[in-house]
SELUM-647629 format. One record per residue (C-alpha): residue in three letters; y, z, x. Coordinates in steps of 0.2 Angstrom, whole numbers, plus 2048, in hexadecimal, padded with zeros to 3 digits. Layout:
# residues N
REC     r     v     w     u
REC   Ala     Y     Z     X
...
END
This chain:
# residues 247
REC     r     v     w     u
REC   Met   899   AFC   759
REC   Ala   88A   B06   75D
REC   Lys   88C   B16   766
REC   Thr   879   B1B   769
REC   Arg   869   B12   76B
REC   Gln   864   B16   759
REC   Glu   873   B0D   753
REC   Leu   871   AFE   75E
REC   Thr   85F   AFD   758
REC   Lys   865   AFD   746
REC   Glu   872   AEF   74A
REC   Ile   864   AE4   752
REC   Glu   859   AE6   743
REC   Ile   867   AE2   737
REC   Ser   86C   AD3   742
REC   Leu   85A   ACC   740
REC   Gly   85B   ACD   72D
REC   Gly   854   ADF   72B
REC   Gly   857   AE6   71A
REC   Met   855   AD4   712
REC   Ile   845   ACF   71A
REC   Asp   837   AD9   723
REC   Val   83A   AD8   736
REC   Glu   829   AD9   73F
REC   Leu   830   AE3   74E
REC   Asp   82B   AF5   751
REC   Pro   837   B02   759
REC   Glu   82E   AFF   769
REC   His   834   AED   769
REC   Tyr   846   AF2   766
REC   Asp   845   AFF   774
REC   Leu   83E   AF1   780
REC   Ala   84C   AE5   77B
REC   Ile   859   AF2   77E
REC   Asp   851   AF7   78F
REC   Lys   850   AE5   795
REC   Ala   862   AE2   790
REC   Leu   868   AF2   79A
REC   Ala   85D   AEC   7A9
REC   Lys   865   ADB   7A9
REC   Tyr   877   AE2   7A7
REC   Arg   874   AEE   7B5
REC   Gln   86D   AE0   7C0
REC   Arg   87C   AD4   7BE
REC   Ser   88B   ADE   7B9
REC   Ser   896   AE9   7C4
REC   Arg   89B   AF3   7B4
REC   Ala   88A   AFB   7B4
REC   Thr   88E   B06   7C3
REC   Glu   89A   B13   7C6
REC   Glu   8A1   B1D   7D5
REC   Ser   89D   B2F   7D6
REC   Phe   89A   B3E   7E2
REC   Ile   88A   B49   7E3
REC   Ala   88B   B5A   7EB
REC   Val   87C   B5D   7F7
REC   Thr   878   B6C   802
REC   Leu   870   B66   812
REC   Lys   862   B72   818
REC   Pro   85D   B76   829
REC   Glu   84F   B6B   830
REC   Val   84F   B60   821
REC   Asn   854   B4E   823
REC   Asn   84E   B45   813
REC   Tyr   857   B48   802
REC   Val   851   B40   7F2
REC   Leu   860   B3C   7E7
REC   Pro   85F   B38   7D4
REC   Thr   858   B28   7CF
REC   Glu   869   B22   7C8
REC   Val   870   B21   7D9
REC   Leu   871   B0F   7DF
REC   Glu   87A   B10   7EF
REC   Val   881   B1D   7FB
REC   Lys   892   B19   803
REC   Asp   896   B28   80D
REC   Ile   893   B3B   810
REC   Tyr   8A2   B47   810
REC   Arg   8A1   B58   818
REC   Arg   8AA   B66   80F
REC   Gln   8B0   B6E   81F
REC   Thr   8BB   B65   82C
REC   Gly   8C5   B70   836
REC   Ser   8CD   B80   830
REC   Phe   8D2   B77   820
REC   Gly   8C0   B77   81A
REC   Ser   8B9   B81   80C
REC   Gly   8A8   B85   814
REC   Gln   8A3   B94   81E
REC   Gly   8A3   B96   831
REC   Ala   8B0   B92   83F
REC   Asp   8B6   B81   843
REC   Ile   8C6   B84   84E
REC   Glu   8CD   B76   859
REC   Pro   8DB   B79   865
REC   Phe   8E6   B6B   85F
REC   Glu   8E4   B70   84D
REC   Ala   8E8   B82   851
REC   Ala   8F8   B7D   85A
REC   Tyr   8FD   B72   84C
REC   Leu   8FB   B80   83F
REC   Asn   903   B8D   84A
REC   Thr   912   B82   84E
REC   Tyr   916   B79   83D
REC   Met   90C   B80   82F
REC   Leu   90D   B93   831
REC   His   920   B94   834
REC   Ser   92B   B90   825
REC   Gly   93A   B8C   830
REC   Arg   931   B7E   839
REC   Ala   92C   B6D   833
REC   Gly   920   B61   83B
REC   Gly   924   B4E   83B
REC   Leu   919   B41   834
REC   Ala   915   B3A   845
REC   Thr   90E   B4B   84A
REC   Phe   904   B4C   83A
REC   Glu   8FD   B3B   83D
REC   Ala   8F9   B3F   84F
REC   Tyr   8F0   B4F   849
REC   His   8E5   B45   83D
REC   Glu   8E1   B37   84A
REC   Met   8DC   B45   856
REC   Arg   8D0   B4C   849
REC   Glu   8C9   B3B   845
REC   His   8C6   B37   858
REC   Leu   8BE   B48   85B
REC   Gly   8B3   B45   84C
REC   Lys   8AD   B34   853
REC   Met   8A9   B3C   864
REC   Phe   8A0   B4C   85F
REC   Gly   898   B47   84E
REC   Ser   8A2   B4E   840
REC   Glu   89B   B42   834
REC   Tyr   889   B40   82F
REC   Met   880   B30   833
REC   Phe   873   B2B   825
REC   Thr   867   B1E   81F
REC   Trp   866   B1B   80C
REC   Lys   855   B15   806
REC   Pro   857   B0E   7F4
REC   Trp   845   B0A   7F1
REC   Asn   841   B1D   7F0
REC   Asn   852   B24   7EE
REC   Thr   851   B2E   7FE
REC   Leu   860   B32   809
REC   Phe   85B   B34   81C
REC   Ile   867   B3F   827
REC   His   868   B3A   839
REC   Arg   86B   B4B   83F
REC   Lys   862   B5C   841
REC   Val   86B   B67   836
REC   Lys   86C   B79   83D
REC   Ser   873   B82   82D
REC   Asp   877   B7F   81B
REC   Asp   885   B73   819
REC   Asp   88D   B6E   809
REC   Val   891   B5B   808
REC   Phe   897   B4F   7FB
REC   Val   88D   B3E   7FA
REC   His   898   B30   7F5
REC   Cys   88D   B24   7EB
REC   Tyr   88C   B17   7DE
REC   Asn   881   B1A   7CF
REC   Tyr   87B   B12   7BF
REC   Lys   885   B16   7AF
REC   Pro   87A   B1F   7A2
REC   Asp   873   B14   794
REC   Leu   87E   B1C   787
REC   Ile   88E   B18   791
REC   Leu   889   B06   792
REC   Ile   884   B05   780
REC   Ala   894   B0C   77A
REC   Asp   8A0   B04   787
REC   Thr   8AD   AF8   77F
REC   Tyr   8A9   AEA   78B
REC   Ser   896   AEB   78E
REC   Ala   890   AF0   77C
REC   Ser   892   ADF   775
REC   Trp   889   AD7   783
REC   Ile   87B   AE3   783
REC   Arg   879   AE1   770
REC   Glu   879   ACE   771
REC   Trp   86C   ACE   77F
REC   Ser   861   ADB   775
REC   Ile   862   AD0   766
REC   Ser   85C   AC1   770
REC   Glu   84E   ACB   777
REC   Ser   849   AD0   766
REC   Lys   849   ABE   760
REC   Met   83E   AB8   76F
REC   Met   831   AC6   76A
REC   Leu   832   AC0   758
REC   Ala   82F   AAE   75E
REC   Glu   820   AB3   768
REC   Ala   819   ABC   759
REC   Arg   81C   AAE   74D
REC   Gly   817   AA0   758
REC   Lys   805   AA5   757
REC   Phe   805   A9D   746
REC   Val   80D   A8D   740
REC   Thr   80D   A92   72E
REC   Ile   807   AA0   723
REC   Ala   7FF   AA0   712
REC   Gly   80B   AA0   703
REC   Pro   80C   A9C   6F1
REC   Gln   812   A8A   6F4
REC   Gly   804   A87   700
REC   Gly   80C   A8D   710
REC   Thr   81C   A94   719
REC   Ala   822   A8D   729
REC   Leu   827   A9A   736
REC   Asn   837   A99   740
REC   Ala   830   A9D   752
REC   Glu   837   A8E   75A
REC   Thr   848   A91   752
REC   Leu   848   AA3   758
REC   Arg   843   A9E   76A
REC   Ala   851   A91   76B
REC   Asp   85E   A9D   765
REC   Ala   858   AAA   771
REC   Thr   858   A9E   780
REC   Ala   86A   A98   77C
REC   Ser   870   AA9   77A
REC   Phe   869   AAE   78B
REC   Gln   872   AA0   793
REC   Ala   882   AA4   78B
REC   Leu   881   AB6   790
REC   Glu   87D   AB2   7A2
REC   Glu   88D   AA7   7A3
REC   Glu   897   AB6   79C
REC   Leu   891   AC1   7AA
REC   Lys   895   AB3   7B7
REC   Thr   8A6   AB1   7B0
REC   Tyr   8A9   AC4   7AF
REC   Val   8AC   AC4   79C
REC   Asp   8A5   AD6   79C
REC   Gly   8B3   ADC   7A7
REC   Gly   8A9   ADD   7B7
REC   Asp   8B1   ADC   7C8
REC   Pro   8B2   ACA   7CE
REC   Leu   8AD   AC5   7E0
REC   Gly   8B9   AC7   7EE
REC   Phe   8BE   ABB   7FB
REC   Val   8B1   AB6   808
REC   Ile   8B7   AB2   819
REC   Gly   8AC   AAA   825
END
């Protein structure tokens, strides 16, 4: 199985008869076939994305932040500092939290119950909703811009919870997606060969003329496209199926 784009290009060439006959495709054609296969897979399969976190430092008076082009969707923004458990700088002391720490956590002879711990966290969540501990944001996928709905007063380190595209090399070498991408790339290459060979019905030869197989290549490529589309619909590549829809 191919591990790099160069190895995948070689596999496509050999599958088309390279080494035995002269395949008319140039390196640019192979790259285009692979790029179209990757684009189709990213459009239709959930295995083309992964969940990740990006560290971002929010700056004063700055609301727009441009994220890498690989980012597909932003789920949430997590602040590093929440109460005195945070790792950032500055003071964020809340009376209930201070009382909880002083009573249960700073004394080895005392132990707080789960109910008290649950009440503490519910209190923190409630105060956060009232006084804006979380950042409201708008994600603009057309220009990969994250807009923060708050006037930031000082530097604040946050983690952006997002979904991003897997790199090309990961998809090409993946156990489940590699075979699909290879077959789609071969079909794209066949279609390009069919377009080129379809310009002429026959070519001159010693026996009077040789018929080209443009229609055969086009039919094979079309059938392969349909079969590969069905594989994505039935999650043969290991993608996540659709959940229940209520209503």
